[in-house]
N, C-alpha and C positions, 0 to 999 in steps of 0.2 A: 354583551359581546365586546371583546377587545379588538378595536379596529384602528389601523394606522394607514396613512396615505403617504407614499414616497413620491414626491412631485419634482418634475423638472430635470431628471437625469437622462443621460444617454444609456440605454439599456441594451445589453448583449444577452439575449435569452439562450442562445445555442440551440433553439428549437428549429427543426428542419423546415417547418412551414412558415417561418418568420424571416424578416430581413437580417442581414449581418448585424446591424445596429439600428436602433430607432429611438426617437424622443417620445416617451410615453410615461404615464403615471402608473404606479403599482399600488393596488389595494391589498392589504394583508389583514385577514380576519382570523382571530384566534390562532395566530402563528402560521397560517397558510395563505399563499397567494391565491386570490379569488378572481381578480380582474387586472388586465393590463391594457390600457387604452390611453389615447391622447386626451389631455385636459379633463380628467375625471372630476366631477363635482359631486361630492358625497357629504351628506349631513352627518353631524355628530361623529366626527372622526378626527384623530390627532394627526396633524400634518407635519411632515419633515421635508424641508427644502433641500433637495439634492442637486440644485442647479450647478452646472460646471463639474459634476462628478459622473463617474461611470459605475453602473451596477452590473455585476456579473453573477452567475450562479456560484454557490459555495464550491470551493475546490475540494478535490479528493487527493489525499496523500496515501497512496495504496501500499506503501511499504516503509515502515519506520519502527524502530525498536524503542518503545517508550521508556524502558528502564534506563536507557543510556542518557536521558536528559540530565541525570545527576552527574554525568561525566562530560558535560558539554564542552567541546573544543579541546579537551586535553590531548587528543591524538591527531591534531590537525595535519601533522606531517608524517603520520604513521603509514607504512605500507600495509597491505592486507595481512601479511604474516605477523608484523608487529602488532597490529590491532588484535588479531586472534590470541597472541601470547599475552598482551597486556590487559585487554578488556575481558576476555573470556577465561583464560587460564589463571588470571590474577584477580582483578578487581571484582568481577561478577560474583565470585564465591563469598564475598563479604556482605552481600546485600541481605538485609532483613526484610520481612514482609512490609514493615512501615516504610522502609526505603523505597520499595516498589510502588507503594501507594503515592508517596510524595512525587516520585519521578514521573509516574503516569499522569498525575494531575498537572504537573508543571509542563510536561511535554504537550499534553492536549491543549492547555491554555495558550501555550506558545503557537500551536498550530492554528487555533482560532484567531489569534492575533495576526497570523500570516494569511488569513482568508480561507483556511481549510475548515470545512464543516464535517468532513467524513475522514476517518483515519483507519488505516489498516495496521493494527498494532501487532507486529510479528514478534511475540514475546517469548524469546528463547532463553529466559533465565528463571523459569518456574521451578524452583527447587523443592517446594512443598505446596500443598493445597492452599496454605495460608498466603503464600506468595501470589498465587493466582487470584484468590479472593481480594487481596489488597490492591492488586493492579486494576481489577475490574472496578473496585470502589473508587479508585482515583479517576478513572475514566468517567464514571457516573457523576462524580462531584464536579467535573469540568463542564458537563453539559454537551459534550461532543457526540456526534453519531459515529459509530465505529464497528469494525469487525475485530474481535479479540481472537487472535490466532495463537492458540495455546501451544507453547513449545517448551522443550526441555533443554537444560544446559548441555554443552558439547560432550561432556563425559558420558552421556547416555545415548550417544549416536548408534551404538550397536545393540540397542534394546527396542522392542516394539513400543509404539506410543501407548501410554496408559489410558486406554479407552474407558475404563471405569471412572477415571477422573473427568473425562470428557462428558460422560453421561451425567455425572454429578453436577457439572456446570450447566448442562442443558436443562436440568430440572430446577436449578437453583437461581443464582443472581442473573444469569443471562435471560432465563425465561421470564423473570419478573421485570425486565427493563426493555421498553419498546425501542430504544435507540441503539441497542447493542445486539449483535449476532455473534455466533461462534464458528470458528474454523480451527484447523490444526496446522501447526508449523512443524514440519518434519525434516530430518536431514535429507531425505529423498534418495533416489536411486544413485546419485553421484557419490553419496557419502555413506551409504549403508549397504549391507548385503541384500541380495534379491529377496530372501525370505522375509526380512524385516520390511523392505519396501512394499512387498505385496500385502503384508498384514496391515500396514498403515493405510495404503490405498483402499483396501477392502473395508477397513473400519470406517473411513470417511464416507465411502459409497453407501454403506449400510445405514449411516445416520444422515445422509444427504447434506453433508456440510463440505465447505471448501477445504481442500488439501493443498498447501502451499509449500514450496521448497526452493532452495537455491540451486542454480545450475550455471556454472561459468567455467571458462578455461578448459574445456575438454569435450570430446565427443561422448554422447550417451553410450554406455556399455551394457554389460550382461544384465544388470538389474533393470535398466530401462527396457531392454528387450523382453524381459519377463513381464513387466507391467503392461507393455503394449500387447503382448500375446494374450494376456488375460483380459484384454479390452477394458482396462481400468482408467485409461486417459479419456477425459471428457470435459464438459463445460465448467465443472467445478474443480478442475486441475489448474493451479496457478504456478507458473514458473517465473522465478525472480532472476533477473539478469539475462540469462540465455546466451551470453557471449560465446562465440565460436561454435555454437551448435551448427553442424553441417546442414546444407540446404535440404537434403532428403529428410532429415529428422525434423527440421523446422516445418516442412510441409505436413508431416505426419501429425505434429502437434496442432497446427492450424486447422487441418481437416477434421480433427477430432473435437475441435471447439475449445481447446485449452486457451487460457489467457496468459499473457506475459506482462510482467511489471519491470520496467527499466528504471534504474537509479543512476542517471548519466553522470552526474558530477562525481559521485563516489566510484563508479566503475572506471572512469578515466583516471581519477586521482590515486586509487589504490591498486590499480593493475589488474582488474578483472578482465579487461579487453574492451573493444569498442562496442558501444550500445548498438542494438540491432533494429533500431527504428525503421530505417529504410528497407532492410531485408524483410521485415514483417509487412510493410506496406506493399511490397511487390507480390505478396501472397494474399493481399486483400484483408490484412489484419492490421492492428496497431497496438502498441503497448499502453498500459496505464503507467503512471509515473510515481516515483517515490523519492524521498530524500535519504532514506536508509539509516544513517548513523549520526545522531547528535554528537557522539564522541569526536567525530571528524569534521562534520559540516554544520552549517546553520540549517534551519528547517523550512526555507521558503520554496514551496512547490513551483511557483512561477519562475524561480531561478533554474530549477531543474528543467522546466519546459524550454526556457531560452537556450540552455546548454544543449539539450537534445536537438533543438532546431539548428543551432549553429554548427554542431558537430556533423549532423547529417548533410547540411548544405556544403560544408567543407569537403566531405567525401564525394558528394555529387559534382562539385566544381572540379575536383581533382580527376574524377573519371572523365568528365567532359574534356578537360585539357589533354588527357592521354589519348582520348579517342580522336579529337579533331586537330590536335597540335596547336 
């Protein structure tokens, strides 16, 4: 049995039944935490001294496009429209499957280096099945845990998601690897006709997989109405950004169990709108966090968390000033 003991650190478990922080030792056996207690004395164990350090659970970057690691920081001053024109309409079309593998591996290794152990790879540059397989191979090579969200290039926005390809992946490399699961990254009701949105949602529902989409800078329209009327919004619906969604729709999504992912640094920098952290909290929900685009930002999810906190505190302080004078 492979056993290691992490001794002497300040541990933040995030468990509801434990203190905010505690001085304890952690025993790891065959890659799994089996005991967390003060001053553990364990025979035949490799000991690592973590005195003066903090141990936290592995972080989750819930929204990132791994293929863009190859373009890291080239668009640091791009607006959203410039990013769409340069990255998607231009550079993305030149990617080979091997480019996808290298980028996915580099992206995931960088995330591990930043403390992230689970990645939501919203991969919307899958031009062929080889592009998908190579991206998955890059993630596997890195050793990260993740959700591969199969997505198509922007030119396919007005086509139904290729569910036959999803089925192939479910039977193939995803099924064979216990650290990866599959979802679909779709244009969503904001960017596609209602018939396509309905087909995509139904395809995900039939396969019991996550369906994720961007939604920012506008009120849900006819296509969202159709999806809602078909009762297709649920716990495996993931909405990225969500800026400027009206309160009535926000409540509809929360009540249906949908999840939200905020990418605060990119949303503020590229003009999506203000992150919706506080608005979600008022409905008893909260967003997951992502860094979104290596093309524009670095990949530290703790930076995203600090920006989300600072932005929401700024809004709260401003509201307090206006209320009390």
